[in-house]
GUPA-242871 format. One record per atom (N, C-alpha, C): x negated, y negated, z; residue in three letters. Coordinates in steps of 0.001 Angstrom, whole numbers, padded with zeros to 6 digits, always signed. Atoms other than C-alpha are relative to their C-alpha. Example, Ala and Ser with C-alpha at 12.3 -4.5 7.8 and 13.67 -1.06 7.14 Angstrom:
REM GUPA-242871
-000890+001190+000000ALA
-012300+004500+007800ALA
-000900-001200+000000ALA
+000820+001190-000060SER
-013670+001060+007140SER
+000770-001090+000730SER
REM end
This chain:
REM GUPA-242871
-000749+000983+000776MET
-038324+025880+027370MET
-000623-001381+000205MET
+000568+001343-000080SER
-039663+022425+026556SER
+001094-001037-000221SER
-000969+001096+000125THR
-037816+019073+026665THR
-000653-001182-000689THR
+000463+001189+000694LEU
-038264+016202+024251LEU
+000671-001210+000632LEU
-000540+001181-000659LYS
-037838+012917+026087LYS
-000347-001244-000809LYS
+000185+001199+000818VAL
-037327+009863+023880VAL
+001138-000972+000281VAL
-001063+000995-000130ASP
-035358+006636+023987ASP
+000834-000109-001269ASP
-000703+000122+001278ALA
-034423+006752+020294ALA
-000688+000855-001054ALA
+000538-000719+001158ILE
-034919+008598+017015ILE
+000294-000832-001234ILE
-000115+000827+001191ARG
-035552+006708+013790ARG
-000849+000580-001119ARG
+000790-000399+001157HIS
-036658+007682+010284HIS
-001135-001001-000192HIS
+001158+000893+000078ASN
-040105+006280+009526ASN
+000160-001125-001023ASN
-000248+001098+000947SER
-038665+004144+006683SER
+001223-000824+000376SER
-001221+000699-000391ALA
-035543+002974+008527ALA
-000317-001255+000803ALA
+000156+001231-000780THR
-035032-000397+010201THR
+000818+000034+001289THR
-000764-000139-001238SER
-032685+000842+012942SER
+000029+001466+000406SER
+000014-001358-000542ASP
-032304+003911+015124ASP
+001220+000791-000460ASP
-001111-000896+000321ALA
-030202+006884+014065ALA
+000658+000524+001267ALA
-000498-000478-001284ILE
-029848+008109+017653ILE
-000637-000823+001105ILE
+000482+000746-001168THR
-030135+006051+020835THR
+000435+000747+001252THR
-000322-000760-001210THR
-030330+007921+024134THR
+000215-000942+001186THR
-000286+000779-001202ALA
-029056+006686+027516ALA
-000497+000753+001230ALA
+000564-000594-001218SER
-030303+007306+031046SER
+000943+001004+000660SER
-000935-000956-000596ASP
-027141+009232+031946ASP
+000092+001311-000763ASP
+000026-001245+000755GLY
-027953+011947+029418GLY
+000852+000003-001249GLY
-000806+000092+001216THR
-025614+010739+026658THR
-000795-000720-001090THR
+000664+000710+001095CYS
-026481+009217+023304CYS
+001047-000623-000912CYS
-000801+000594+001066THR
-025084+007034+020533THR
-000663+000352-001318THR
+000559-000436+001277ALA
-025510+008386+016995ALA
+000741-000652-001149ALA
-000596+000540+001218LYS
-024900+006843+013587LYS
+000111+001124-001018LYS
-000227-001118+000908LEU
-023417+009774+011668LEU
+000770-000469-001221LEU
-000747+000282+001222THR
-022339+009422+008069THR
+000762+001216-000490THR
-000704-001226+000357SER
-021234+013050+007670SER
-000417+001083+000979SER
+000351-001174-000796VAL
-021264+016409+009446VAL
-000088+001183-000946VAL
+000187-001112+000924GLY
-022725+019247+007435GLY
+000328-000359-001431GLY
-000310+000453+001357GLY
-022238+017181+004288GLY
+001458-000334-000205GLY
-001425+000285+000119GLY
-018508+016787+004981GLY
+000390-001282+000698GLY
-000494+001274-000504GLN
-016394+013786+005928GLN
+000306+000063+001491GLN
-000536+000142-001337LEU
-015582+012538+009403LEU
+001514-000224-000110LEU
-001459+000069+000049SER
-011890+012258+010358SER
+000534-001250+000698SER
-000774+001078-000622ASN
-009472+009422+011138ASN
-000816-001266+000265ASN
+000756+001242-000123ARG
-011924+006577+010600ARG
+000499-001064-000978ARG
-000403+000964+001027ASN
-010574+004970+007423ASN
+001377-000568+000329ASN
-001280+000608-000354ILE
-007822+002473+008292ILE
+000774-000488-001229ILE
-000705+000349+001226ILE
-006912+001726+004652ILE
+001034+001084-000319ILE
-001038-000931+000443ILE
-003661+003336+003452ILE
-000048+000105-001522ILE
+000104-000279+001438ASN
-003744+004941-000012ASN
-001336-000488-000575ASN
+001303+000546+000393PRO
-007497+004314-000365PRO
-000564+000581-001294PRO
+000471-000525+001287GLU
-008006+006561-003397GLU
+001135+000071-001010GLU
-001064+000268+000962PHE
-004729+005597-005091PHE
+000712+001277-000459PHE
-000769-001202+000307LYS
-002957+008954-004894LYS
+001479-000311-000218LYS
-001437+000247-000040ILE
+000468+007379-004396ILE
+000363-001198-000876ILE
-000484+001032+000926TRP
+002200+005394-007182TRP
+001520+000123-000085TRP
-001442-000195+000013GLN
+005878+005469-006195GLN
+000717-000900-000997GLN
-000648+000949+000912ARG
+006693+002437-008366ARG
-000308+000307-001463ARG
+000329-000376+001370GLY
+005254+004135-011453GLY
-001430-000326-000367GLY
+001389+000163+000436THR
+001985+004209-013374THR
-000126-000790-001299THR
+000037+000757+001251SER
+002928+002228-016505SER
+000391-001443+000279SER
-000217+001400-000346TRP
+002606-001550-016103TRP
-000390-000918-001150TRP
+000336+001036+000970SER
+002683-004524-018440SER
-000681-001156+000732SER
+000672+001150-000599SER
+000947-007844-017868SER
+000931-000704+000982SER
-000799+000672-001016GLY
+002137-009579-014708GLY
-000867-000380+001185GLY
+000750+000487-001154VAL
+001167-010895-011279VAL
+000916-000019+001219VAL
-000703+000119-001277ASN
+002165-011069-007593ASN
+001014+001131+000191ASN
-000844-001181-000099ARG
+003502-007537-007174ARG
-000794+001149+000618ARG
+000607-001254-000426TYR
+002822-004240-005464TYR
-000006+000952-001187TYR
+000132-000943+001116VAL
+001573-001660-007972VAL
-000137+001401+000596VAL
+000103-001239-000758MET
+000116+001470-006379MET
+000340-000316+001455MET
-000511+000277-001336ASP
+001428+001862-002850ASP
-001039-000674+000879ASP
+000784+000775-000962ARG
+000070-000639-000295ARG
-001041-000910-000649ARG
+000965+000847+000695TRP
-001937-002521-002956TRP
+000751-001064-000800TRP
-000694+001161+000564TYR
-000843-006004-004034TYR
-000893-000659-001046TYR
+000729+000672+001084GLN
-001921-007482-007373GLN
+000415-001466-000029GLN
-000321+001424-000062TRP
-002161-011277-007285TRP
-001012-000813-000789TRP
+000893+000881+000753GLY
-003811-014286-008926GLY
+000682-000493-001259GLY
-000568+000328+001304TYR
-003101-014701-012646TYR
+000348+001301-000728TYR
-000455-001186+000716ASN
-001663-012339-015243ASN
-001136+000988-000247ASN
+000948-001077+000232ALA
-003449-009019-015471ALA
+000784+001278-000271ALA
-000637-001270+000330ILE
-002719-005473-016616ILE
-000639+001105+000834ILE
+000539-001112-000783PRO
-003158-002687-014036PRO
+000281+001330-000686PRO
-000228-001336+000562SER
-003509+000955-015058SER
-000670+001054+000860SER
+000572-001141-000704GLN
-004153+004322-013482GLN
-001079+000626-000883GLN
+001110-000613+000730ILE
-007482+005882-014507ILE
-000470+001246+000757ILE
+000613-001141-000660THR
-009447+009017-013716THR
-000978-000495+001060THR
+000855+000422-001101GLY
-011226+008702-010378GLY
-001418+000516-000113GLY
+001389-000417-000030THR
-014805+009435-009416THR
-000312+000670+001324THR
+000538-000532-001248ASN
-016743+011393-006817ASN
+001033+000817+000788ASN
-000960-000871-000667GLY
-013940+013866-006114GLY
+001409-000531+000112GLY
-001355+000558-000037SER
-010903+011574-006460SER
+000692+000204-001348SER
-000749-000238+001236GLN
-008173+012375-008980GLN
+000250-001286-000767GLN
-000365+001252+000646TYR
-007260+008751-009650TYR
-000842-001168+000503TYR
+000508+001308-000362GLY
-008741+005283-009649GLY
+000930-001023-000609GLY
-000848+001039+000570VAL
-007320+001936-010748VAL
-000849-001009-000759VAL
+000643+001036+000820ARG
-008258-000592-013438ARG
+000863-001251+000036ARG
-000716+001271+000092LEU
-007329-004279-013423LEU
-000650-000835-001085LEU
+000502+000751+001162ARG
-007732-006059-016760ARG
+000554-001411+000012ARG
-000408+001408+000037HIS
-007665-009856-016761HIS
+000731-000278-001308HIS
-000810+000178+001203ASN
-005059-011128-019222ASN
+000614-001393-000082ASN
-000453+001370+000238THR
-004833-014911-019420THR
-001146-000802-000609THR
+001024+000810+000666SER
-006668-017352-021672SER
-000314-001284+000763SER
+000276+001186-000810THR
-006523-020095-019033THR
-001388+000107+000621THR
+001376-000044-000491SER
-010071-021000-017997SER
-000051+000002+001522SER
+000291+000030-001437ASN
-011489-020488-014507ASN
+001155+000582+000829ASN
-001099-000660-000689THR
-008790-018055-013359THR
-000496+001289+000660THR
+000414-001218-000697PHE
-008801-014868-011304PHE
+001135+001008+000040PHE
-000963-001078-000238SER
-007067-011525-010813SER
-000580+000872+001113SER
+000506-000618-001223ALA
-007275-009525-007618ALA
+000925+001085+000523ALA
-000724-000961-000823TRP
-006225-006579-005469TRP
-000183-000381+001465TRP
+000145+000107-001446SER
-005480-006939-001778SER
+000805+001113+000662SER
-000740-000966-000812SER
-004377-004463+000871SER
-000024-000498+001438SER
-000138+000578-001335THR
-003076-005678+004242THR
+000479+001057+000985THR
-000339-000951-001058LEU
-002897-003636+007452LEU
+000737-000709+001115LEU
-000783+000649-001041GLU
-000270-004432+010068GLU
-000710+000074+001348GLU
+000672+000171-001285LYS
-001168-005345+013627LYS
-000136+001311+000772LYS
+000050-001271-000722LYS
-000341-001903+015047LYS
-001206+000845-000419LYS
+001091-000820+000519ASP
-003071-000398+012859ASP
-001372-000644+000119ASP
+001308+000674-000087ILE
-005803-002995+013463ILE
-000297-000537+001396ILE
+000201+000584-001328PHE
-005367-003945+017122PHE
-001290+000504+000640PHE
+001201-000569-000601HIS
-008175-001590+018132HIS
-001287-000560-000584HIS
+001204+000554+000634THR
-010572-003424+015789THR
-000361-001387+000523THR
+000253+001366-000481ILE
-010286-006829+017535ILE
-001227-000007+000920ILE
+001238+000097-000768GLY
-013671-007849+018926GLY
-001104+000925-000487GLY
+001000-000947+000512LYS
-015538-005289+016810LYS
-000366-000347-001438LYS
+000412+000143+001390HIS
-017430-005241+013530HIS
+000642+001092-000843HIS
-000530-000951+000964LEU
-016083-003506+010429LEU
-000979+000151-001154LEU
+000801-000220+001200VAL
-017771-001991+007399VAL
+000922+000512-001102VAL
-000797-000334+001174LEU
-016190-001727+003943LEU
-000885+000693-001022LEU
+000717-000679+001077SER
-017339+000782+001336SER
+000985+000351-001111SER
-000863-000258+001155PHE
-015972+001448-002151PHE
-000861+000301-001217PHE
+000646-000244+001285TRP
-016845+002550-005676TRP
+000594-000949-001029TRP
-000476+000951+001001MET
-016635+000087-008573MET
-000882+000060-001239MET
+000735+000206+001250ARG
-017651-000408-012201ARG
+000723-001086-000794ARG
-000589+001081+000790LYS
-017008-003109-014793LYS
+000169+000427-001452LYS
-000132-000193+001431GLY
-015849-003229-018396GLY
-001127-000684-000755GLY
+001129+000516+000785SER
-018275-004061-021192SER
+000110-001485-000293SER
-000176+001434+000251ALA
-016788-007564-021619ALA
+000303-000759+001298ALA
-000247+000646-001289PHE
-016590-008402-017900PHE
-000737-001336+000080PHE
+000614+001302-000245THR
-017224-012068-017132THR
+000439-000511+001367THR
-000372+000631-001256GLY
-017196-014121-013948GLY
-000581+000689+001214GLY
+000485-000538-001259GLY
-017683-013193-010297GLY
+000874+001130+000507GLY
-000735-001107-000602MET
-016589-010214-008186MET
-000216-000051+001508MET
+000125+000138-001444SER
-016077-011158-004542SER
+000802+001094+000697SER
-000622-001085-000756CYS
-015301-008275-002177CYS
+000020-000432+001462CYS
-000171+000698-001260GLN
-013923-009454+001141GLN
+000743+000823+001041GLN
-000764-000466-001150ILE
-012752-008414+004591ILE
+000598-001241+000636ILE
-000704+001219-000372VAL
-010123-010896+005757VAL
+000927+000270+001185VAL
-000953-000030-001111ALA
-008198-011545+008993ALA
+000958-001172-000156ALA
-000993+001071+000016ARG
-004947-013537+008994ARG
+000506-000212+001415ARG
-000242+000271-001412THR
-004257-015263+012303THR
+001363-000616+000306THR
-001238+000738-000275ASP
-000914-017054+011853ASP
+001262+000832-000129ASP
-001215-000756+000270SER
+001509-014340+010743SER
-000344+001420-000391SER
+000193-001384+000416GLU
+001870-010603+010280GLU
+000538+000155-001421GLU
-000382+000002+001400SER
+002001-010942+006516SER
-001251+000153-000854SER
+001107-000280+000908LYS
-000214-010531+003445LYS
-001179-000950+000216LYS
+001210+000781-000272ILE
-003820-011737+003754ILE
-000262-001076-001030ILE
+000301+000973+001045ASN
-003742-013719+000504ASN
+000852-001264+000112ASN
-000725+001246-000267ALA
-001681-016520+002108ALA
-000198-000357+001464ALA
+000035+000395-001398GLY
-001424-018449+005360GLY
-001382-000392+000492GLY
+001263+000351-000644THR
-004246-019122+007820THR
-000839+001262+000136THR
+000823-001204-000054ASN
-006999-016603+007284ASN
-001475-000326+000167ASN
+001437+000121-000246VAL
-010641-016053+008145VAL
-000696+001132-000756VAL
+000782-001012+000704THR
-013048-014260+005811THR
-001154+000413+000899THR
+001014-000464-000950ILE
-015187-012145+008139ILE
-001063+000870-000656ILE
+001005-000710+000775GLY
-017060-010267+005428GLY
+000197-000331-001460GLY
-000144+000427+001392ASN
-017803-011349+001863ASN
-001315+000212-000746ASN
+001178-000141+000851GLN
-020182-010432-000928GLN
+000439-000019-001455GLN
-000253+000013+001441ASP
-020167-011268-004637ASP
-000974+000976-000650ASP
+000846-001078+000528ILE
-021444-008129-006372ILE
-000085-000013-001523ILE
-000031+000032+001466ALA
-021025-009265-009996ALA
-001367+000279-000610ALA
+001347-000196+000543GLY
-024781-009316-010518GLY
-000493+001429+000080GLY
+000416-001399-000157SER
-025079-005681-009460SER
+000894+000980-000749SER
-000928-000895+000688LEU
-022085-004263-011350LEU
-000547+000443-001346LEU
+000305-000538+001327THR
-022669-002024-014358THR
+001244+000723-000511THR
-001120-000760+000550THR
-020402+000023-016596THR
+000043+001425+000536THR
-000016-001297-000687ASP
-021229+003082-014459ASP
+000486-000186+001435ASP
-000453+000047-001384TRP
-019643+003870-011096TRP
-001180-000159+000956TRP
+000979+000170-001072GLN
-021637+002658-008080GLN
+000736-000167+001323GLN
-000568+000212-001328LYS
-020985+002690-004352LYS
-000592-001265+000611LYS
+000409+001241-000652PHE
-021116-000639-002492PHE
+000457+000012+001457PHE
-000324+000108-001421THR
-021093-001428+001227THR
-000101-001454+000434THR
-000025+001372-000496ILE
-020150-004736+002885ILE
+000350+000034+001480ILE
-000225+000040-001445LYS
-020341-005483+006614LYS
+000524-001371+000410LYS
-000453+001278-000530THR
-018581-008160+008621THR
-001178-000762+000598THR
+001032+000861-000582THR
-020742-011097+009673THR
+000429-000546+001355THR
-000502+000340-001328GLN
-018582-011685+012741GLN
+001020+001062+000397GLN
-000962-001001-000449VAL
-016314-009530+014861VAL
+001405-000421-000404VAL
-001398+000293+000299VAL
-012592-009285+014131VAL
+000554-000906+001094VAL
-000548+000904-001014PRO
-010944-012255+015874PRO
+001360+000490+000494PRO
-001381-000259-000392THR
-007669-012171+017779THR
+000880-000383-001180THR
-000611+000208+001306THR
-005450-011798+014746THR
+001295+000774-000125THR
-001259-000684+000278GLU
-002164-010603+013279GLU
-000194+001173-000961GLU
+000268-001055+000985VAL
-003444-008558+010319VAL
-001456-000067-000433VAL
+001315-000075+000644VAL
-006682-007461+008664VAL
+000213+000673-001350VAL
-000120-000626+001303GLY
-007131-006557+005027GLY
-001254-000150-000821GLY
+001126+000089+000935VAL
-009459-006253+002069VAL
+000488-000656-001281VAL
-000324+000752+001201ASN
-009560-008314-001088ASN
-001105+000207-001027ASN
+000956-000166+001106PHE
-011249-007546-004433PHE
+000398-001008-001069PHE
-000358+001254+000667TRP
-011336-010822-006339TRP
-000896-000235-001219TRP
+000706+000259+001259HIS
-012400-011045-010004HIS
+000296-001446-000398HIS
-000258+001435+000088HIS
-012816-014800-010315HIS
-000884-000677-001038HIS
+000738+000863+000943THR
-014126-017602-012547THR
-000110+000689-001355THR
-000031-000713+001273THR
-013063-015731-015662THR
+001181-000484-000824THR
-001124+000335+000876SER
-010656-016069-018579SER
-000008+000960-001178SER
-000057-000787+001220GLY
-009548-014366-021760GLY
+000856+001242+000120GLY
-000858-001178+000081THR
-007569-011350-022885THR
-000727+001197-000604THR
+000782-001131+000524ASP
-010404-009066-024004ASP
+000332+001264+000783ASP
-000400-001258-000645ALA
-009397-005459-023275ALA
-001084+000578+000884ALA
+001106-000533-000790ASN
-012823-004806-021745ASN
-000455-000953+001116ASN
+000293+000899-001127ASN
-012779-007686-019244ASN
+000794+000510+001212ASN
-000697-000647-001106TYR
-011809-005495-016307TYR
-000988+000483+001044TYR
+000791-000750-000963PHE
-013043-003833-013140PHE
+000804+001207+000464PHE
-000585-001237-000499ASP
-012353-000290-011901ASP
-000370+000170+001466ASP
+000179-000133-001443LEU
-011968+000549-008216LEU
+000421+001383+000455LEU
-000341-001320-000537ASN
-011914+003797-006227ASN
-000605+000168+001398ASN
+000511-000432-001311GLN
-012417+005273-002735GLN
-000373-001175+000908GLN
+000187+001153-000873VAL
-011950+002187-000572VAL
+000094+000470+001457VAL
+000010-000430-001405GLN
-012883+002784+003070GLN
-000387-001176+000901GLN
+000257+001049-000983LEU
-012685+000303+005969LEU
+000024+000648+001375LEU
+000126-000704-001281GLU
-013874+001492+009380GLU
-000730-000868+001013GLU
+000660+000709-001093VAL
-015045+000238+012741VAL
-001466+000403+000056VAL
+001422-000276-000138GLY
-018815-000078+013182GLY
-000809-000702-001059GLY
+000890+000607+000990ASP
-021785-001024+011062ASP
-000579+001024-000959ASP
+000506-001073+000842THR
-022341+002315+009304THR
+001129+000577-000834THR
-001000-000574+000893ALA
-020360+003435+006249ALA
-000164+001515-000040ALA
+000064-001458-000010THR
-019522+007124+006535THR
+000502+000564-001329THR
-000487-000677+001195THR
-018701+009673+003831THR
+001494-000247-000173THR
-001399+000317+000245PHE
-015356+008904+002170PHE
+000915+001090+000545PHE
-000957-000891-000659GLU
-012385+010437+003970GLU
+001163+000323-000938GLU
-001120-000453+000821HIS
-010095+012424+001655HIS
+001140+000460+000902HIS
-001177-000464-000730ARG
-006544+012937+002958ARG
+000927+000732-000960ARG
-000878-000738+000885ASN
-003907+015322+001650ASN
+001156-000878-000483ASN
-001017+000819+000661PHE
-001105+014045-000586PHE
+001187-000275+000921PHE
-001157+000175-000866GLY
+001728+014630+001906GLY
-000257-000983+001118GLY
+000367+000925-001061ASP
-000085+012770+004673ASP
-000016-001430-000531ASP
+000090+001340+000578GLU
-000793+009799+002393GLU
+001377-000537-000379GLU
-001347+000425+000378LEU
+002779+009702+001070LEU
+000791-000441+001228LEU
-000706+000355-001224SER
+004170+009645+004609SER
-000441-001364+000521SER
+000504+001309-000426ARG
+001936+006686+005506ARG
+000581-001117-000872ARG
-000500+001018+000924CYS
+003093+004801+002408CYS
+001494-000241+000189CYS
-001449+000139-000118GLN
+006796+005474+003045GLN
+000419-000811+001218GLN
-000307+000946-001076ARG
+006625+003398+006220ARG
+000283-001387-000582ARG
-000090+001329+000609TYR
+006449+000387+003852TYR
+000879-000026-001249TYR
-000791-000062+001233PHE
+008155+001521+000651PHE
+000364+001456-000262PHE
-000448-001362+000298ALA
+010236+004554-000258ALA
+001071-000046-001082ALA
-001068-000145+000985ILE
+012540+005741-003038ILE
+000962+001050+000529ILE
-000999-000908-000558PHE
+015729+007240-001633PHE
+001385-000597-000180PHE
+000211-001356+000498PRO
+017877+008842-002734PRO
-000529-000042-001426PRO
+000407-000102+001395GLY
+016345+009974-005984GLY
+001234+000090-000892GLY
-001127-000052+000948ARG
+018573+009696-009059ARG
+000437+001445-000146ARG
-000451-001392-000118SER
+020696+012840-008638SER
+000987+000411-001067SER
-001025-000318+000977GLY
+023020+012659-011619GLY
+001398-000210+000545GLY
-001311+000351-000525GLY
+025837+011360-009443GLY
+000621+001025+000908GLY
-000559-000961-000950ILE
+026205+014107-006857ILE
+000723-000759+001116ILE
-000778+000772-000982PRO
+028982+012883-004488PRO
-000247+000443+001440PRO
+000297-000432-001366PHE
+027215+013557-001180PHE
+000004-001153+001006PHE
-000077+001143-000902TRP
+027716+010057+000309TRP
+001299+000047+000800TRP
-001176+000055-000858GLN
+030127+009656+003228GLN
+000679-001354-000122GLN
-000754+001245+000147ALA
+032899+007063+002873ALA
+000529-000498+001336ALA
-000656+000646-001133TYR
+034198+004578+005446TYR
+000993-000991-000577TYR
-001037+000841+000584THR
+037485+002806+004757THR
+000694-000886+001027THR
-000577+000892-000997GLY
+038088+000743+007884GLY
+000026-001439-000466GLY
-000089+001452+000260SER
+039002-002970+007847SER
+000374-000307-001439SER
-000516+000224+001365SER
+040732-002642+004449SER
-001107-000182-001028SER
+001090+000002+000985GLN
+037514-002052+002563GLN
-000536+001423-000116GLN
+000612-001326+000135ALA
+035395+000882+001434ALA
-001501-000145-000192ALA
+001451-000044+000180SER
+031714+001664+001708SER
-000460+001435+000124SER
+000665-001298-000104LEU
+029442+004665+001362LEU
-001281-000177+000778LEU
+001242+000123-000773SER
+026496+005392+003634SER
-000750+001319+000032SER
+000911-001128-000173LEU
+023527+007704+004032LEU
-001038-000366+001046LEU
+001140+000269-000881PRO
+020966+007993+006843PRO
-001299+000041-000797PRO
+001309+000031+000661ILE
+017456+007073+005671ILE
-000937+000938+000753ILE
+000789-001019-000690PRO
+015144+010014+006444PRO
-001456-000370+000245PRO
+001364+000448-000211PHE
+012000+007901+006914PHE
-000048-000957+001186PHE
+000262+001035-000991SER
+010579+005892+009789SER
-000699-001142-000731SER
+000520+001113+000776MET
+009992+002457+008243MET
-000392-001158+000909MET
+000554+001101-000788ARG
+008174-000657+009441ARG
+001081-000964+000466ARG
-001082+000930-000293ALA
+011318-002798+009357ALA
+001240+000478-000749ALA
-001190-000318+000781VAL
+014895-002602+008116VAL
-000293-000365-001452VAL
+000440+000291+001368PRO
+014199-002295+004369PRO
+001024-000789-000796PRO
-000856+000663+000981SER
+015599-004407+001552SER
+000199+000960-001166SER
-000214-000980+001072PRO
+017255-002032-000955PRO
+000333-000685-001321PRO
-000364+000473+001335THR
+017455-002637-004708THR
+000069+001182-000950THR
+000079-000889+001143ASP
+018223-000724-007840ASP
-001386-000204-000619ASP
+001323+000199+000610PRO
+014953-000140-009771PRO
-000098-001206-000934PRO
+000060+001193+000852ASN
+015939-003051-012035ASN
-000139-001287+000807ASN
+000204+001149-000865GLY
+015512-005363-009013GLY
+001268-000613+000555GLY
-001271+000568-000424SER
+019219-006030-008408SER
+000544+000723+001231SER
-000690-000628-001128THR
+021179-005422-005205THR
+001376+000516-000419THR
-001219-000582+000564THR
+024189-004610-007416THR
-000384+001229-000806THR
+000365-001246+000651THR
+024128-001042-008646THR
+001260+000677-000549THR
-001138-000747+000524THR
+026456+001660-009997THR
+000354+001144+000937THR
-000438-001083-000870GLY
+028538+004025-007870GLY
+001478+000264-000170GLY
-001389-000408+000129TYR
+031868+005808-007590TYR
+000534+000468+001344TYR
-000716-000484-001175LEU
+034388+006478-004847LEU
+000993+001085-000416LEU
-000941-001081+000277TYR
+036459+009670-004694TYR
+000851+000260+001240TYR
-000807-000448-001129ASN
+039367+010833-002560ASN
-000195+001493+000215ASN
+000205-001410-000358SER
+039712+014305-001059SER
+000371+000957-001121SER
-000344-000835+001157ASN
+041142+015602-004353ASN
-000986-000156-001152ASN
+000997+000206+001041GLY
+038085+014476-006316GLY
+000391-001026-001039GLY
-000450+001032+000932VAL
+039953+011616-007995VAL
-000826-001273+000192VAL
+000747+001255-000048ASP
+037913+008505-008854ASP
+000945-001128+000390ASP
-000858+001091-000479VAL
+039452+005667-006821VAL
-000761-001325+000061VAL
+000843+001196-000049SER
+036726+003029-007407SER
+000767-001258-000378SER
-000709+001181+000509SER
+039105+000692-009269SER
+000952-000593+001020SER
-000887+000530-001030ARG
+041178+000252-006109ARG
-000698-001036+000893ARG
+000784+000871-000882TYR
+038395-001885-004569TYR
-000648-001118-000806TYR
+000401+001244+000682ALA
+037050-005330-005393ALA
-001232+000170-000886ALA
+001238-000144+000770ASN
+033607-004227-006605ASN
+000069+001110-001037ASN
-000209-001067+000970ASN
+034994-001301-008627ASN
-001211+000946-000016ASN
+001150-000910+000095THR
+032015+000766-009877THR
-001331-000743+000076THR
+001232+000801-000139SER
+029485-002021-009141SER
-000202-000400+001454SER
+000176+000319-001422PRO
+028870-001776-005384PRO
-001306-000729+000249PRO
+001220+000690-000403THR
+026257-003842-003557THR
-000743+000819+001049THR
+000868-000763-000888LEU
+023332-002350-001644LEU
-000375-000816+001228LEU
+000531+000613-001212SER
+022360-003117+001932SER
-000503+001106+000910SER
+000471-000955-000998CYS
+020661-001452+004887CYS
+000353-000523+001381CYS
-000277+000381-001366GLY
+021453-001439+008579GLY
-000698+000925+000963GLY
+000636-000818-001026GLY
+020290+000040+011851GLY
-001205-000684+000590GLY
+001170+000517-000698TYR
+017034-000367+013689TYR
-001242+000762-000433TYR
+001269-000615+000365ALA
+013450+000269+012623ALA
-000743+000393+001285ALA
+000399-000717+001206PRO
+011476+002425+012649PRO
+000966+001105-000434PRO
-000953-001035+000381SER
+014178+005128+012762SER
+001406-000486+000286SER
-001376+000441-000187GLY
+017973+005009+012952GLY
+000467-000931-001087GLY
-000333+000879+001116LEU
+018213+003335+009550LEU
+001048+000641-000904LEU
-001007-000494+000921GLY
+021111+003639+007114GLY
+000065-000827-001262GLY
-000144+000642+001306LEU
+021702+002815+003445LEU
+001488-000093-000309LEU
-001422+000268+000175ILE
+025063+001301+002501ILE
+000288-000462-001430ILE
-000556+000469+001263LEU
+026972+000931-000776LEU
+001362-000613+000304LEU
-001255+000675-000302SER
+029745-001647-000401SER
+000824-000197-001269SER
-000907+000125+001145PHE
+032712-001433-002783PHE
+000982-001160+000170PHE
-000824+001175-000211GLY
+034443-004461-001291GLY
+001383+000317+000546GLY
-001321-000105-000621SER
+037973-005060-000101SER
+000956+000844-000831SER
-001027-000818+000649HIS
+040880-002771-000885HIS
+000971-000904-000747HIS
-000834+000839+000857GLN
+042968-004188-003745GLN
+001365+000602-000308GLN
-001259-000617+000414SER
+045641-001658-004680SER
-000038+001496+000257SER
-000064-001439-000187GLY
+046816+001939-004309GLY
-000278+000384+001445GLY
+000247-000529-001336THR
+046079+004131-001330THR
-001476-000156+000372THR
+001378+000182-000488ASN
+042978+003355+000737ASN
-000482+001337+000577ASN
+000244-001375-000446ASP
+041934+007010+000856ASP
-001318+000591-000495ASP
+001309-000527+000423ALA
+038311+007281-000331ALA
-000628+000818+001127ALA
+000646-000863-000996THR
+036475+010113+001441THR
-001481+000221-000269THR
+001401-000197+000351GLY
+033139+010247-000375GLY
-000314-000680-001305GLY
+000354+000640+001249GLY
+031259+009070-003374GLY
-001407+000321-000453GLY
+001311-000265+000607SER
+028132+008978-005496SER
-000676-001308-000374SER
+000787+001105+000540TRP
+025362+006618-006452TRP
-000448+000399-001393TRP
+000291-000323+001393ASN
+024813+006476-010234ASN
-000876-001064-000647ASN
+000877+001053+000509GLY
+022170+003753-010603GLY
-001149+000544-000825GLY
+001119-000311+000889ASN
+018863+003796-012442ASN
-001036+000907+000656ASN
+001133-000823-000462SER
+016012+006288-012146SER
-001182-000916+000324SER
+000025-001302-000671PRO
+013938+007083-010214PRO
+000842+000092+001261PRO
-000786-000015-001213GLY
+016121+006065-007242GLY
+000077-001399+000591GLY
-000125+001295-000661ILE
+016964+003251-004842ILE
-001323-000362+000663ILE
+001245+000491-000593TYR
+013933+001181-003829TYR
+000284-000564+001395TYR
-000109+000485-001389LEU
+013606+000628-000059LEU
-001305-000697+000344LEU
+001211+000814-000151ASP
+011129-002191+000583ASP
-000096-000570+001413ASP
+000282+000534-001335ALA
+009734-002859+004078ALA
-001446-000481+000072ALA
+001381+000450+000064GLU
+006380-004281+002960GLU
-000222-001251+000844GLU
+000379+001227-000686LEU
+004502-007007+004818LEU
+000257-001200-000910LEU
REM end
C-alpha cells in the first residue's frame, strides 16, 4: 500500500485549495455536493424556494407586507405573483414594479431572528440564488446580506450594516441564472441577519419591468453548496413559528369552550403551534372584530345576551413559544341567563390569522 502525502489538493485552474490537510491527520474540504446531491442543514433561510404561501397567491399592487411566508415586500407599489420555479423547484416568485414615480424601487427582504443566526457571528456568509429579468427591466438590481444591530426586527429599518452587496443588473438576462455573493466582512455582533433583493432606480408600470427569484440559499463559509430542498411539512412548520392560520374556516362547528366568569363570556382554543411570540390575531380582513356565536347546553344561540352579540373581538394569551391560547370575547353579560357552554367562530376564510412576525 502506498501513501500520498500532500499539504493540499487544488484543481490546476483553481485559485484556492479544494482540500487542505493538517498535521494531525484531518483535513478541511470545500464540498458543494456529495454524489451530486445536496448537503443538509446548511441553508438558514426559511421558505427559500417559496413553497409556503399561507396568505394566498393572488395579490394586487401594494407595498410593505408579507406575501409568501417569511418574505417581506417593501419599497414602492409592486405586484407580486407566484410563478413556475426552476432547477427542480415547483414555485418561484415575480415582483413587477408598478409606480410611475421616477427613481423608485421595489424589493424583497427576509429576516432571520437571533436564535437562528447566533452561530454565524464572527464568520463569513455566502448567498446564492437564481434570478432572471423581464424584457422591459430597467434600473439596478442590488443583492445584499444585511445585519441589523439595534433591534430584533426587520432588516429594512433601524441601524444596519450591509456585509455583502453586489449589483447584478448588468449580468441579468431573461433566462434563469445562478448568482453567488460573499460577505466582505464577518457577521458582527448583531440582533438579526437577512437578505435583500432590491430593484432600484426604476419607474413605470410596464408589465415586463420585473425580476424573478428562486432557490435562495444563505450559509456559513465562502463556498456556495448545491441548493438544499426541504419537504413541504418541514418548511410549513418553520413558517408557522411566525405566522399561522388557525382554526381554518370550519363552517361554524361549535367546538370552542366557553368561560362565563366575571359576568362576561368568552370562547377559547389552545393554539397547536410553537410560535416566536404571543401572536396578534385578526380576521383575514385585517380586523380584530370577527363573527361568532355562543350556545348553551341545549344548543340555543345565546349570543344576544352579551354586549358584543355575534361580533366578538379576537385576542391571544399565554406564553410563547408554547402554552398559547386564542380567545373570542363576547363582552359583558347583558340579559337572560349567563349559561353559555360553547360556541363557534364564523369569520372569513381561510381562517384566523396569527401573526408573530419580526
